[in-house]
Phi, psi and omega in degrees: 000129182259134179281148178287143177279168178301322180297320178296316181295316180297326179289336179269346184271135178303146183304325181296326179288317179298317180296317181292329183265359185297328182267012177059032174271176182267019178284128181237156178268129179232164180247130177291132181290339181270305187269344183065015177276141178268127182217167174295145184299334180290345179267355184243160176257128176274137176234149180223163175279140178300132184294334184251349182235098182302134178089350179270122183261131181244145173286145179229070185296334179272354178058042183241348184289148180284159174105172180292134181246158173231157185244137186224137170297127189283064175224154177297322180299318179293322177299314180296322177295318178296321177295316180300319181277355184056040185287329182293318179301318179290311185293323183264359181057049179257126183267350180261173175297136182264145178248112183257019182302318180295321179292318179299315179298315179300313181294322179296318178292321182293319182281337179289330180080182181288149180294142178265147181244000000 
């Protein structure tokens, strides 16, 4: 069995991925579960299933939580679209009804910004 060369792999890789990885940073291309748009991972919010509560979805902004993750455009509209499409259950392989309350709260706080005085 012959291994593929770097040139072979680069020819099979979409240009956006090659461009993002050209400078050898850790930026990766991910797909939003709601919009299906491919973006750099720094533009998306990672979400995971709660380790002790099946079906509860948590935001993982630091990308450090264990478990299978899904990527979401960080807007309430994208969250609602993902809920409508039942995308979290599929992406996270959750067989129960999903609770996205924690993600909704996180996004609401994030879009509200800091309190003004």
